[in-house]
N, C-alpha and C positions, 0 to 999 in steps of 0.2 A: 636327164631323158625325160621328155614328156611324152605322155603315151592316152592316145586318146582313146575313146569308148563310146560303143553305140549306145548302150546302157549304162544311167548313172545310179549307184547302188547309194542308200542314205550313208550305209559307212563311207563309202569309198568320196561321199561329199563332205562326211564328217573331219576326214583325214585332210582334205587340201583346205576347207573354209578353217580348219584348226593352224593353218600357218599362217593366217593373218591375225598378230594379237590385237585382242578389245580389252578395252576398260573392263572395270565390274562393278556392276553400280546395286544398291540397292533401291527398290523401289517401293513406295508408300503411300496408304491411304486412311481413311478412316470411315470404319460404315457407320449406320445410322443411329447406332447405340452409342456411337464415340469410342469404341474399341479400334485400337490401331493393329493394322495389316500390312504385311511387306513380304517382299521374296526379293531374291538375289537375281540380278538382271546382265547378262552381257552383251544382247543384243540389243545395242543403243546407240543412235546417232543423232546430229543434227540433222531438222528438216529443212528448216527454211530462217531465214533472216529476219524477214519481213512478208508475214507476223511472226515474232520467234517462235520457233516451233522445233519441237524433237518429237524422237519418235522410239516405243522401245516394243520387244516382241516375246511373247506370252505363251508358253506353251497353252494351248486350248483348253486342256484339261484341268489345267492348275487351281484350285479352289480359291486360290487370291485373285483371281483374273475377276470373277464376278463383284469384289469390290470396288473394281476400278471402274466404273459407269460412268460412259459423258455425261458431260455437268460437274462431277466429281472434283476438288482437291485432290491433288496426287503432289508428293516429291519422290526425286530422283536424286539418291545420295551419289559420287562417284565415291568410292572407296580409296582409303590412302593404302600405300603397300605395308605398310604396318597393321592392316586391316584383315589380315588373311583370316582369322577365325571368326570375325563376321559376317563375312562373305560364306564359311560353309556354315555358320548357324540360320543364316535368312534361307539356306539353297534346302534345308532337312524340312520334315515333314514332325515339328514339335509345336505343343503346344501353345507354347510364349516363345516368339522367336525373338521380341525385344527383352527379354530375361539378361540382366547384366548387361545390358547394351547401354552408353551414353545418348542419349538422344537432347536436339534440340527443336524447339519448337519454330515454325515460320507460319503464318494463315492457318493455325492450328494444324498441320501435317508435323510429322516426327519424321526428322532429317537425324542420321548420325554424325553425330559429334566427333571432328578432326577430320569429317570428309576432303579430300582434295580438291572437290565442286561440289554444289549443288543447283536445283532448280527447283521452283515452286511453279506450278501451273494447276490447268485443267483440261482433263481430259472432253477432247474434241470429237475421237468418234474410234471407231474401231475398223478395222479392217481384215477379210478374211487373206490369212498367208499360209495357205497348207494346213499342217499341223499345228499352227500357231495362229495368232490373233495379233493383228499388228494396231498398236495404241498410237494415236497421236496426239501430243499435248502442247497446246498452246502456252510458253512459259509467260508468266507473269512477273518474276524476280528471280536472279540467279547471285552467284559468288562461288569465288574460287580462292584459292589458296597457294600461291606461287611457293611458298618454302615447302611443299606437299607433293608427292609425285605420286601418282596413282597405283593402284594394284592391277596386274592385267593377268587376262585371259589365254591361253595358248596352248594348244596340242592337249588339249584335255587339261590342263595344269592351271593352277594360281601361280604365279609367280611374281617377282619384284622386279625391277629395270636392271638387278644385277644379277637377274636369275636365281635369287635366292640371299644375294646379300644385301639387298635394299639399298645399293648404290647408283648410281643415276648414269643413264646410257650417254 
């Protein structure tokens, strides 16, 4: 049954939006000293085909946000369903999120090895989005692996397409 509300709380919105499954990505960049930075992001989508663009939405309080300045190279790795541990590691506040994670480099940016898909781009702009910052990215190169299914995020949980079994929909 649908129930209409006059005022939507953050908790209500989170519960409703959580019914829409999303992929799970790791967004990466390199700071001026050459150090890799990255974080887990589930708010990712295609923005434009011409020019090729995607966007991510990141909590405005994130320390990694400042490492993804307009004009900088950025990578987006769409995690595969067997990379749940990597999603968790990049979501934590740890000194080195890359510790023990196999990466590949494209355009000087680190990508998670074995990802379902990847996008190399340049940060175009930052846009305010409430308590988040929307980052638009012009895609310069991308690729995918048809044999790999992505990890998904739904109702506050990381899941495989089989609900934990790793099977396909």
